[in-house]
C-alpha positions as CSV (number, residue, x, y, z in Angstrom):
1,M,4.8,-52.2,-13.5
2,T,5.9,-51.9,-9.8
3,I,9.1,-53.2,-9.1
4,V,10.8,-53.8,-5.8
5,R,14.1,-51.6,-6.2
6,P,17.5,-52.9,-4.2
7,P,19.7,-50.8,-2.7
8,I,21.2,-48.7,-5.3
9,N,24.6,-49.0,-5.0
10,K,26.4,-49.1,-8.6
11,I,24.8,-47.9,-11.7
12,L,25.3,-48.4,-15.3
13,I,24.4,-45.7,-17.5
14,I,24.3,-46.4,-21.6
15,G,25.6,-43.1,-22.7
16,P,24.4,-41.4,-25.8
17,S,26.5,-41.3,-29.1
18,W,26.6,-37.7,-29.7
19,I,29.3,-35.5,-27.7
20,G,26.2,-32.8,-27.0
21,D,24.1,-35.4,-25.3
22,M,27.1,-36.2,-23.2
23,V,28.1,-33.0,-22.3
24,M,24.2,-32.9,-20.8
25,A,24.3,-36.2,-19.5
26,Q,27.0,-34.8,-16.7
27,S,23.6,-33.5,-15.1
28,L,22.4,-36.8,-14.3
29,F,25.2,-37.9,-12.9
30,K,25.8,-34.9,-10.5
31,A,21.8,-36.0,-9.7
32,L,22.5,-39.5,-8.9
33,K,25.4,-37.9,-6.7
34,A,23.5,-35.6,-4.6
35,D,20.9,-38.2,-3.9
36,K,23.7,-40.9,-2.8
37,P,27.1,-39.4,-3.1
38,N,29.1,-43.1,-2.8
39,V,27.1,-44.5,-5.8
40,L,29.0,-46.2,-7.9
41,I,28.7,-44.7,-11.7
42,D,30.4,-46.4,-15.0
43,V,29.1,-45.3,-18.6
44,L,29.5,-47.7,-21.1
45,A,29.3,-45.3,-24.4
46,L,31.4,-45.0,-27.3
47,A,35.4,-43.9,-27.6
48,W,35.1,-40.8,-28.9
49,T,32.9,-39.2,-26.0
50,K,35.8,-40.9,-23.2
51,P,37.5,-37.5,-23.1
52,L,34.4,-36.2,-21.9
53,L,34.0,-39.0,-19.3
54,D,37.1,-38.9,-18.3
55,R,36.5,-35.2,-17.0
56,M,33.8,-35.4,-15.4
57,P,34.5,-36.5,-11.6
58,E,31.1,-38.2,-11.0
59,V,32.5,-41.2,-13.5
60,N,33.6,-44.1,-11.7
61,Q,34.8,-45.9,-15.1
62,A,34.8,-45.0,-18.5
63,I,33.7,-48.3,-20.4
64,V,34.3,-48.7,-24.2
65,M,31.5,-49.9,-26.3
66,P,33.0,-51.6,-29.3
67,V,30.1,-51.3,-31.9
68,S,29.3,-48.2,-33.9
69,H,26.7,-45.8,-33.6
70,G,23.9,-47.4,-35.9
71,V,24.8,-51.1,-36.0
72,F,22.9,-53.6,-34.7
73,A,25.3,-56.3,-33.4
74,W,23.7,-58.9,-31.4
75,G,26.4,-61.6,-30.5
76,I,28.2,-58.6,-29.4
77,R,26.1,-56.9,-27.4
78,K,25.1,-60.2,-26.0
79,K,28.7,-60.7,-25.5
80,I,29.4,-57.5,-23.4
81,G,26.4,-57.8,-21.8
82,R,27.6,-61.3,-20.4
83,E,31.0,-59.8,-19.1
84,L,29.3,-56.6,-17.1
85,Q,27.0,-59.2,-15.6
86,Q,30.1,-60.1,-13.6
87,Q,30.2,-56.6,-11.9
88,H,26.7,-56.8,-10.4
89,Y,25.5,-53.2,-11.1
90,D,21.9,-52.5,-9.1
91,Q,20.6,-50.9,-11.7
92,A,20.9,-49.4,-15.4
93,I,19.5,-46.0,-16.6
94,V,19.7,-46.5,-20.7
95,L,19.5,-43.2,-22.2
96,P,19.4,-43.3,-25.9
97,N,16.0,-44.4,-27.3
98,S,16.6,-47.0,-29.1
99,W,15.4,-51.0,-28.8
100,K,18.8,-51.7,-29.1
101,S,20.8,-49.5,-26.4
102,A,18.7,-51.1,-24.0
103,L,20.1,-55.1,-25.1
104,I,23.2,-55.0,-22.9
105,P,21.5,-54.3,-19.3
106,W,19.1,-57.0,-20.3
107,F,21.4,-59.5,-21.4
108,A,23.5,-58.7,-18.1
109,K,20.8,-59.2,-15.8
110,I,20.7,-55.6,-14.7
111,P,18.3,-56.0,-11.7
112,V,16.6,-52.2,-12.3
113,R,16.9,-51.2,-15.7
114,T,15.6,-47.5,-16.2
115,G,14.4,-45.2,-19.1
116,W,11.9,-43.8,-21.8
117,R,10.0,-46.2,-23.2
118,G,11.3,-45.2,-26.8
119,E,11.0,-48.0,-29.2
120,M,8.6,-50.1,-27.0
121,R,11.0,-51.2,-25.2
122,Y,8.7,-53.6,-22.2
123,G,10.8,-56.3,-20.7
124,L,14.2,-54.8,-21.9
125,L,13.3,-52.4,-19.3
126,N,11.2,-52.3,-16.5
127,D,11.2,-49.4,-15.1
128,T,9.9,-47.5,-18.1
129,R,9.1,-44.5,-18.1
130,T,6.5,-42.7,-21.1
131,L,7.6,-39.4,-22.3
132,D,5.9,-36.2,-21.6
133,K,7.4,-33.6,-24.0
134,L,5.8,-30.6,-23.1
135,A,6.3,-31.8,-19.2
136,L,9.9,-32.0,-19.9
137,P,10.8,-29.9,-23.3
138,M,14.3,-29.9,-22.8
139,M,17.2,-32.6,-23.4
140,V,18.7,-32.4,-20.0
141,Q,15.2,-32.6,-18.4
142,R,14.8,-36.3,-19.3
143,Y,18.3,-37.1,-18.3
144,V,17.9,-36.1,-14.9
145,S,14.3,-37.0,-14.3
146,L,15.7,-40.6,-14.6
147,A,17.4,-40.2,-11.3
148,Y,14.0,-39.9,-9.5
149,P,11.6,-42.3,-9.2
150,V,8.5,-42.6,-11.7
151,S,6.2,-41.2,-9.9
152,Q,7.9,-38.3,-10.7
153,A,8.3,-38.4,-14.4
154,Q,6.3,-35.7,-15.4
155,I,7.1,-33.5,-13.2
156,A,10.3,-31.1,-14.7
157,P,13.0,-31.8,-12.2
158,S,16.0,-28.9,-11.1
159,Y,19.2,-29.5,-12.5
160,Q,22.6,-28.6,-12.0
161,A,24.7,-27.7,-14.9
162,P,27.6,-29.8,-16.2
163,H,30.9,-28.6,-15.2
164,M,34.1,-30.2,-16.5
165,I,37.4,-30.5,-15.0
166,A,40.3,-29.9,-17.6
167,A,43.3,-31.3,-17.7
168,T,46.8,-29.2,-18.4
169,V,46.8,-28.0,-21.6
170,N,49.6,-29.8,-24.0
171,T,51.5,-26.4,-24.8
172,T,52.7,-27.6,-28.6
173,L,49.1,-27.0,-29.5
174,A,49.4,-23.3,-29.5
175,P,51.9,-20.7,-28.7
176,A,51.7,-19.0,-25.3
177,L,50.0,-16.2,-24.4
178,N,51.6,-12.9,-24.5
179,K,51.3,-10.8,-21.4
180,G,48.4,-9.0,-20.7
181,S,47.0,-10.7,-24.0
182,R,43.3,-12.5,-24.1
183,R,42.1,-15.5,-26.0
184,L,39.7,-16.3,-28.4
185,I,38.5,-19.9,-29.5
186,L,36.4,-20.2,-33.0
187,C,34.6,-23.1,-33.2
188,P,33.0,-23.1,-36.8
189,G,31.9,-26.1,-37.6
190,A,28.8,-28.1,-37.2
191,E,28.4,-32.0,-37.5
192,F,24.6,-31.1,-38.6
193,G,25.2,-29.4,-41.9
194,P,26.1,-26.1,-43.3
195,A,22.4,-24.6,-42.2
196,K,24.2,-24.1,-38.7
197,Q,27.4,-22.8,-39.4
198,W,27.6,-18.8,-39.2
199,P,29.9,-17.5,-42.2
200,A,33.4,-17.5,-42.2
201,E,33.4,-14.2,-42.9
202,H,31.7,-13.0,-39.9
203,Y,34.1,-15.2,-38.2
204,A,37.0,-13.8,-39.8
205,Q,35.5,-10.4,-38.9
206,V,35.5,-10.6,-35.3
207,A,39.0,-12.5,-35.6
208,H,40.6,-9.5,-37.2
209,Q,39.0,-6.9,-35.0
210,L,40.4,-8.8,-32.1
211,I,43.6,-9.5,-33.1
212,Q,43.7,-5.7,-33.7
213,Q,43.6,-5.0,-29.9
214,G,46.0,-7.8,-28.9
215,W,43.9,-11.2,-28.6
216,Q,45.1,-14.8,-30.1
217,V,42.7,-16.4,-31.9
218,L,42.6,-20.4,-32.3
219,V,40.2,-22.2,-34.6
220,L,39.3,-25.5,-33.5
221,G,37.5,-28.1,-34.4
222,S,37.7,-31.5,-36.4
223,Q,39.1,-32.8,-39.9
224,A,35.5,-32.1,-41.5
225,D,35.9,-28.2,-40.6
226,R,39.0,-27.6,-42.1
227,S,38.0,-26.1,-45.2
228,I,35.5,-23.6,-43.1
229,A,38.1,-22.5,-41.4
230,S,41.0,-22.1,-43.8
231,D,38.6,-19.9,-45.2
232,I,38.1,-17.9,-41.9
233,T,42.2,-17.7,-41.9
234,S,42.3,-17.0,-45.7
235,K,40.7,-13.4,-44.9
236,I,42.5,-12.4,-42.2
237,P,45.1,-9.4,-43.8
238,P,48.9,-10.8,-43.9
239,E,50.2,-8.8,-40.9
240,Q,47.9,-10.5,-38.6
241,V,48.1,-14.2,-39.6
242,G,50.8,-15.0,-36.7
243,N,47.7,-14.4,-34.0
244,I,45.4,-17.2,-35.9
245,H,45.8,-20.9,-35.6
246,N,43.9,-23.2,-37.6
247,L,43.8,-26.5,-35.3
248,C,41.1,-27.9,-37.1
249,G,42.2,-31.2,-37.4
250,K,45.2,-30.9,-35.8
251,T,43.9,-32.1,-32.0
252,E,42.3,-35.1,-30.6
253,L,38.8,-34.2,-28.6
254,H,40.9,-34.1,-25.3
255,D,43.5,-31.4,-26.7
256,A,40.0,-29.8,-27.7
257,I,38.6,-29.6,-24.2
258,D,41.5,-28.8,-22.8
259,L,41.8,-25.9,-25.1
260,L,38.5,-24.4,-24.8
261,A,39.1,-24.0,-20.6
262,T,42.1,-21.5,-21.4
263,A,39.4,-19.1,-23.7
264,D,38.5,-15.9,-22.2
265,V,35.7,-15.9,-24.9
266,V,34.6,-18.9,-26.9
267,I,32.4,-18.4,-30.4
268,S,30.6,-21.2,-31.7
269,N,27.6,-22.5,-33.7
270,D,25.3,-24.8,-32.2
271,S,27.8,-28.0,-32.0
272,G,29.4,-30.4,-30.0
273,L,32.2,-28.1,-28.7
274,M,29.4,-25.6,-28.0
275,H,28.3,-27.9,-25.1
276,I,31.7,-28.3,-24.0
277,A,32.6,-25.3,-23.8
278,A,29.7,-24.4,-21.5
279,A,30.3,-27.4,-19.4
280,L,34.2,-25.8,-18.9
281,H,32.0,-22.6,-18.1
282,S,34.0,-20.7,-20.8
283,P,32.5,-17.2,-21.4
284,L,30.9,-18.3,-24.8
285,I,28.6,-17.3,-27.8
286,A,26.9,-18.4,-29.1
287,V,25.2,-18.9,-32.8
288,Y,21.9,-20.3,-33.5
289,G,20.0,-20.4,-36.6
290,P,17.9,-23.4,-37.9
291,T,17.8,-25.2,-34.1
292,S,16.2,-24.5,-31.0
293,P,18.2,-23.1,-27.4
294,N,14.6,-24.4,-26.2
295,F,15.7,-28.0,-26.5
296,T,19.5,-28.1,-26.1
297,P,21.0,-24.4,-24.9
298,P,24.2,-24.2,-23.4
299,L,24.0,-25.0,-20.1
300,A,25.8,-22.3,-18.3
301,E,25.4,-19.0,-16.8
302,N,28.2,-17.2,-18.7
303,A,26.5,-18.7,-22.1
304,H,25.3,-16.1,-24.7
305,I,22.9,-17.0,-27.2
306,V,22.4,-14.9,-30.6
307,Q,19.5,-16.5,-32.7
308,L,17.4,-13.8,-35.0
309,D,13.4,-14.4,-35.1
310,V,13.4,-15.3,-38.9
311,D,10.0,-16.1,-40.9
312,C,11.2,-19.1,-41.7
313,G,12.8,-20.2,-38.4
314,P,13.8,-22.3,-37.0
315,C,13.8,-25.0,-39.9
316,F,15.7,-27.8,-38.3
317,Q,17.2,-28.3,-41.9
318,R,20.7,-29.3,-43.0
319,T,20.8,-27.3,-45.5
320,C,18.3,-23.8,-46.1
321,P,15.6,-24.7,-47.4
322,E,15.0,-21.0,-49.0
323,Q,18.7,-20.9,-50.1
324,H,19.1,-17.3,-48.1
325,H,20.2,-18.7,-45.2
326,R,19.3,-15.5,-43.4
327,C,19.2,-16.8,-40.0
328,M,23.0,-16.9,-40.1
329,R,23.9,-14.6,-42.5
330,D,22.2,-11.5,-41.0
331,I,23.5,-11.9,-37.6
332,T,26.3,-9.0,-38.2
333,S,29.7,-9.8,-36.5
334,E,28.9,-6.3,-35.2
335,Q,26.7,-8.0,-32.7
336,V,28.8,-10.2,-31.8
337,L,31.6,-7.8,-31.2
338,Q,29.7,-5.7,-29.1
339,L,29.0,-8.4,-26.8
340,I,32.5,-9.5,-26.6
341,H,33.2,-5.9,-25.7
342,K,30.8,-6.1,-22.6
343,L,32.2,-10.0,-21.8
344,N,35.7,-8.4,-22.4
345,L,34.7,-5.4,-19.3
346,T,33.4,-8.4,-17.1
347,L,36.7,-10.1,-17.4
348,S,38.6,-7.3,-16.3
349,G,36.2,-6.7,-13.2
350,T,33.7,-4.2,-14.5
351,D,29.7,-4.8,-14.5
352,A,28.9,-5.1,-17.4
353,K,26.5,-7.8,-17.6
354,D,23.2,-5.4,-18.1
355,G,21.8,-6.1,-21.7
356,I,23.4,-9.0,-22.2
357,N,20.2,-12.0,-23.1
């Protein structure tokens, strides 16, 4: 269906629910601003993503979505739509593919409602695109494509990488660094499931070696990650425990974002915190196992992916169906330490990028 576009001066984005996806959505916001610098971009999203949006300068306003992920809530969505109608948006861009996610822009009577067809959303959307997964293999490409006319929907767009602006760190969360010391941040959790987790003993071996070299180590994650974090810290020799700090469950997301910006190196599984570290342009080592970096890689030049080529992977399973977890267990701490050594030299002003993939 061809529609006549009014001037687009104010856009409502229906944001994704997951942290990593919201980080990648910043590339869409950048594309919209590059095309029209004065456009206002508001983002309707779940409350837990607001700290991300607050650190994206392209976003005019983060509007908290009061409906939980996966809940239909027709009446609430209708009420929100009617309230947003008073904001007179020119366009809505719907990033989730669900039918219900397109309801609010429809209730708000926003003239141009853009998104991928998803769950057969004809009518709810009037600027609908049909996704060619081969043409747009990356999630970020699918988001950024929505900034452009439907005639370009099957052309992989170029994109700017996310770049979040951290705030000042809450100094009560972690001890200050000694002069000349460096900070390693470990992100060992994974909401997807244990198959995505690099083993605790490997994280501990890296932490032990760097603490010996004078580094400070922070472990970041949610309350759900306290178990693996405790497993890591329990493997650190007693004389070193004062240099490793388990902050899992002790920080809010905004604290974690600002702490990640202070890291000299971040080691992370494929997780939301991995994408945040990349968007902060903190030197990052991303350990991949059962998932593929081809679809949702960390979008930063100083992000380095470590992954083994195993016969059974990537399997995209939450737990290892073969029960050996080789894709993660066989990535050794020595491999990661070698990468950190190269990154450390680079940070010191020596060109050590050759050989890093």
